[in-house]
N, C-alpha and C positions, 0 to 999 in steps of 0.2 A: 310460374303462374299455372293456375288450373281453373277450370270452368265447371260449374254445376248448375242443374236446372231445377228449381223449386217453383211449382205452380206455374209452369209454362214461363217463367221469368229467368233469363240467362243472368247468373251471378259471376262476376269476375273476381278473383281472389288473388290479389298481388301479394305475393311473399317475398318481395326484394325490394330493397331501397338503393342499393349501390347500382351504378350505370356501368361498371366495368364488364360485366357479363353480357353486354349486348351483342347481337350478331355483327360481325365485321363487315358484312356485305351490304349493310344499308348505305344510303347516299351520304346522309349526314355524319354518320360515323366515319366513313372514309375522308370527307372533307375535315373533320376534327383531327384526324390523324395525319393528314397529308399537307395541309396548308402550313406555310412558313409563319407561324404564329409569333416567333420572336422578332422577325423582321417587321411584320405588320405592327406589333406593339411598339417598336422603336418609331416607325413613321408616325404612328397615332400620337404618341407622346411628345414627340417633336413639334407637333401642331398645336399641342395644348399650350406649351411654353409656361408650365407651372413647375419646373424643375427645382427652383429655389424658393418658391412661395406659393401660398394658395392651397385651398383644400385638396384631398386625394380623389383621383378619378376612379371610376370602374374600369375593369380590365377591358383592353381593346379587343380581346377575343369575344366577350359579351357583346360589345356594341357593334363591332363589325359583323358578327355572327348574326345578331339580330337584324341588321340592314340586309344581309344576304337572304335571310329567311323572307323578309317583307318583299323584296323586289322578285325573288324567284317565285314566290307563291301568289304574288299581286294582291297583298293584303293590306288594310289600313293599319294605321298605328296601334290602335287599340286590339284589332283582331290578331295582329302579330304577337303581341305580349300574352294574349289568351292562348293562341296556338302553341307558344313556347311552354306555358305552363301546363299544357295537357299532353305534351309529346316528350317522352325521355330521350328519344334521339336527337332532337333539336338540343335539348339540355345538355347532351353529351358533346355536341359540336361546339357549344358556348363555353365548355371547360368545366361543367359542374360535375362533382364526384357523386353525388346523390340525388335522387329525384325529388323534387319539391313542387307542390301545387301553387305555391305563392309566386307572383310576378317577379321577374328578375330585375325590373324597374319600371318607374312610372311612364306611360306612353307619351307624356308631354317632353320627355327628355329627347325624343326623336327630333323635335323642332330645334332644340340647342345643338345636337349633333350636326344637323344639316346646316346651321348657321356656322359651326366651327370648322367643318370640313369643306373642302372644295375639290374642283376637278384635278388639281395638282396632287393632293393626296391620294385620290383614287388611282391616278396615273402611276404614281410611285408604287402603290400596292400591286398593280397589274404588271408593272415591270419586274418587281420581285418574283411574281409567279412565272413570268417568261423565263428569266434567268434561271430559276429552280428546274424548269421543265427542260431547258437546254443542258443544264448540269447533269440531270438524271439521264438524258439521252446520251451524252457523251461518255458518261460511266457505263451505260449498258453496252454501247458499242466497243468499248475497251475491254470490258470483261468478254464479250463474244469473241473478239479478235484473240485474247489470250487463250480462250477456249479452243478455238480453231487451231491456234499453233500448237498446243499442247497435243492435239489430236492428229496432227498432219504427219505423214510418213516421212516427207522431206523437210526435216526441221530447218536445215541450213537455208535452203532456198526461200522457205516462207519467212524466216527472220530477216533475209535480205529484202524481201518484198515489203515486210512490215516496217522495216527501217526506211524505206523509201517513201511509203504511204506516209509515215510519220513526218518526214521532212517536209513532204507536199503539204500536209496539213498545216504544219507550222509556218511555212512561207504564206500559206493563204490567210492565217491568223494575222500575220505581220502586215498585210496589206491594208490600205486606208478605206476600202471599199468592200463591204459585205452586205448581203441580204437584199431584200426587194421591199420597197417602201410603196405602198398603195394608198392614195388619199382621195377624199371626196367630201363634199358638203351636203348637209340636209337640215330639215327644220324639225325640231322638237315641239309639237304643238302643246300650248298651255291649255289647261282645263277652264274653258270660258264660254260665254254665250256668244254666237255670231254676232258681231256689232253692226248695228244700223244708227243712223243719226238720230231718229226718232227715240229709240231705246236709250241712246247716251243722254240725250236732253231730259227725258222723263226721269232717269236715274239721278241726273243732277238736281232736278227739282225735289226729288224725295230727300236727297242727302242733305240739302241746304235747309229744308223744313226740318229734318231731324237735327241738325246742328243748332238751328235757333231754339228748338224746344229744349235741348241740353243746356244752352247758354242761359236761357231765362230760367232753368231749374236751379242750376247752381248758383246764380246771382239774385234769384227772387225777383225776376222782372216780369211785367205783364206779357203774355203771349200774344204776339200780333198775329193778324189773319193772313196766312199765306195762300189761301185759295187751292189747297191741295186737292180736295175732292173735285172741284171744277176742273181743274188741270187734269186729273186722272180720267175723268168722264170724256173730255175732248180727245184724249190720247187713244183711248179705247175705241171710240167710234171710228178712227181712222186704222189702227192697227189691227183690228178684227175684220176689216174688209177682205173679201177674198181677191178681188182684184183692186189694186191701190192706184187711182190716177195720180199723175204727176202734180195735178193742181191741187188736189186734197193734201198730199203729201207736203207740198210747199206751204200751204196755208197753215197746216198743223205744225210745221217747223217754225214759221214766223210767230206763231201763237206762243210756242214753247220757249222760244228765245225771248220774247217779251216778258213772259212770266218769270223765267229764270233771271233776267237782269233784275226784275223788280225786287225779287227775294233775295238776291246778292245785295243789292243797295241797302234793303232792310237790315241785313245782317251786319254789313259794315257800319251803318249808323249806330246799331247797338253796341257792336264790339269796340267802336272807336272812341267812346267815351272814356274819361278819366285816364287819358295818356295810353290807351291800348292795353290797359291791364286786363279787361274783360276777355279779351281774345286769348291771353295766356291762361285764363282759368280753364279753358278746355283741356281735353286729353290731347296729346300728340297725334294720336291716330285721327281724331276728329279734325285737328288743324291740317293734317296732311290731306285729308279727303277734301276739305274746303278748297285748299290751294290747287288740288288737282281739277276740282270742277271749274274753278276760275279759269284755269289754263284751257280746258276743254271748251268752255264757253266762248273764249276768244278765237279759237281755232273754228269752231262750228259757225261763229258769226262771220268771220272773214271768208269762209268757204261759201256760205250762204250769199253773202253780197257779191262775190265774184263769179258764182255759178259753176264752181269746181267741186271735185270730190277727192282732192288730195292736198296735203300740206306737209311740211317738214315735221318729223317727229310727232306724228298724229296720234293721239290717244285713243285707242280702241277699247279700253276697259278702265273705269274709273278706280276699281278696286285693285287692278294690276297696270298702273300707268306706264311701267317699263316694257310692257309688251307692245311689239311693233307688227304691222302687217308685212309678211315676207313673201314677195312675188317669186314663185317657184315654177309656173308655167306647166304644171302637172295636169294630166286628163282628168283626175279626180276633182282636183281644186287648184285654179289658178293662183289663189292667194291663201298662205297659211298664216296662222297667228302664233307666235311662239319665239323661241330663241333659236339662232342660227348656229350650227356647230360645224366646224372643220375637224374631221376625224381621219386619223391614220391607222393602217393595219400592218402589223409585223408578225409573221408566223402565226396568224389567226387571232391575235390579241388586238383589241381596239383601244386606242388612245384618243383622247379628246384634246387636240391641240389649241382649239380657238372656239371659244363661246361668247356670243355677242346677241344682245337683244336688238341691236340695229342691224338693218339689212346691209350687207357688204358683198364686194365681188371676191370670190374665193380663189380667183387666179393670183391674187397678192399674198396668198398664204404660203407660197412655196418655200421661201427662207425660213419662215417660221416652222414649218414641218421639218426641213433638213436640220435646223439648229436643235430642235427637240430630239431628232433621232440621233445626232452626233452627241448631245448631252447625255442620252439614256445609255448608248452602247459604245462610245468612245470612237466611232468610225462613221463615215458617210455610206449611204446606201450604194450598192453596186448597180441597181436598177430602179428607175422611178415610174410608176403607172399611175396615171390620172385621167380625167375626163379631159373632152376636147378643150374645155375653157382653161385649163392649166397649161395647154401646149401652144401658148402664143409665142411670138418671135423673142420677146424678152426672157421669159422662162426657159426656152430652148437654149439661148445663148449662155444662160446661167448654168444650165445642167451641162453643156459642152466644156465650159471653163473648169467646173468642178469634175470632170471626166466620169460623169454619171450617165449610164445608158438610158435612152428614152424609149419607154415602151408604148409606142403609138406611131400612127402614120405621120410622114413628114408633111410639111405645108406645101402648097403649089400643086401643079398638074403631075400626075404619076408618070414616071418615066418607064422605059421599057423593061428596065431590070425589076420594077415594081409590080409587073404583070405577070410575073412567073408564078407557078404553082407553089414553089418553096416559099416565096415571099408572102403570098396570100395565106398560106398555112401558118407562118410566123406571126403575122398580124392578127389572124384568128385566135392564135395561142395568146397573145397579149390581151385581147379583149376577154377571152375565157378567164385569165387570171385577174383581171381587174374586176370582174364581176363579184369577186368574193366580197369586196366593201359593199356592193349593193345589197347582196345577201345578208350581210352584217346589219345595215340599217333595217331590212325588213324583219329580220329575227328580233332586233331590239324593239321595234315598234309592236310587233305582233305578240310576241311571248313575254317581254319584259316591260310593256306599256310606256316606252320611251316617247310616245306621241300623245300621253295623256298626264303631263306634269301638273300635278295638284298642288304644288307649292306656291304660296301667294307672293313671296318676297324675291327680289332678283337673286340674292345669294342663295337662298334655300332651293330656288329653281335650278340653279347650276348645280348644286350639290345632288339634287334628286336625278338629274339627268345623268350625270357622272356615275352615281350608284347603280343605275340601270345597266349601263355597260360594263361596269366592274362585276355585277353579278353574272353577265354573259361570259365574262373572261374566267370567272372561277368555275363555271360549269364546263368551259373549254378545257382547263386545266384537269378537272375531274375525268372527262372524257379521255384526255391524254394519258392519265394514270391507268384507267381500265384498259386502254389499247396496249400501252406498255406491258402490263401485266399478262394480257392474252399472248403477245408476242414472245415474252419471256418463257411462259409455258409451252408454247408452240416449238420454241428453240430447244427447250430441254427434252421435250417428247421427241422431236427429230434427232437430236444427238443421241438419246438413249436408243431409239430404233437403229440408227447407224451402227452403234456399238454392237447391239445384238446381232445385226445382220453380219458383221466383221467377224465376230466370234463364231457364228454359224459356218460361215465360210471357211474359217480355219478348221473347224471340226470336220467339215466335209472334205477338206484336202487331206488332213490326218487320216481319216477313214479311208480314202482312196489309196494312200500310201500303204496303210496296213493291209488291205486287201491285194494289193500288188505284190507285196512282200511275201505274203502268204501263198500266192499263187506260184511265185518262183521256188519257194521252199518245198 
């Protein structure tokens, strides 16, 4: 490409269409050349289940690559497709051979992809990245050992030492416990308005009014008076007060409950005619919204009568009825609204082992984490590190039976052996190692927006959360490649320098011998 200026306007002349000549130091080019696309393609196609029938699908490299770009750059669905159509480096990662300004696919396909994929699929892809990194590290270590053996002066002794190290590594691989498993739980906040009882009741009134209007329009019925303007005026008179007295809030809630009940009865009387056929004329989304409002009304009415503010399976958003309040006890917010996830970290890679929209006690996830670890790697972890809530008596008994080391303080009053400096340093080391998963949650939420899940359905919300941490794992894989490349270059430079110094020393010894012989001659 070349640049030229005409009338103070910079003109860009693109003289290429092929993407093969792009510089290899770009991050998207490195990902396109380094990721195990064959394994990802296999995992993605197995999820589709269209091997023997159905239409063909787009390449997994295009689909998964677009998801990576979306969550790495924090873009919307439409902005992601626009960015890909404008960036040749992104198109190279997606496997395109030539630059094209046309969109790779319609942005609405992202919704179908999120419905199709789940956390298991993204966990399998992250597992393939981890195994590839381990394989590359083992191959690099093997090559370095061979290079060191070739350059060693005492070849026999080095071969014996190498054979001993190989036997020790083989024995270590044959054991049933390897690696460190770090677990913790957090909440992935959903993108929603902070719920209040007045807001929920007002939303319910508006939704029922909208459903009644659509029912009358479809079946050509007269539109009844739902008093929506009056209800909205009463609601605004209270919600806009700077300080809201409890008496006014209670009066407004009583008024909204009464009007909402009246509109619900009106709708049921209209939809119940002719053997419930009118209700079926509505769209499934409208029917689902009405049933959610009906359930919310019963919850709010029951809490208002009893004078409490909590109930089982409480609805905090009519448009996302699966979201529940998750009590976390954090300094910023004691209650968060979203899905609760139980995650595990192995060698820096994050796996989501449990995702639930209901609140649960994470101490019950111990066996789930251990089973997933054994399923992924074929052996149990050598050491388990978790928060205090995981270290109850039952879990400690399970870990001792499975011969897994516990990375944490024992229960009960500390003994004299636990007051030594060595023991305190070991406990501080365990705490420092376990902080990796806390940092992972911070990175996932701050960098990859894992605390702002904008999917509205429960399945798509799970897929969105898993995609955020999968993008984090991919960037971890890329950093590992760069570090391995730097270490390889450093080893080659050091090896070359040692060879040069060895030859220089030989020359100096030869020179001294020649000078000595000349002196005696």
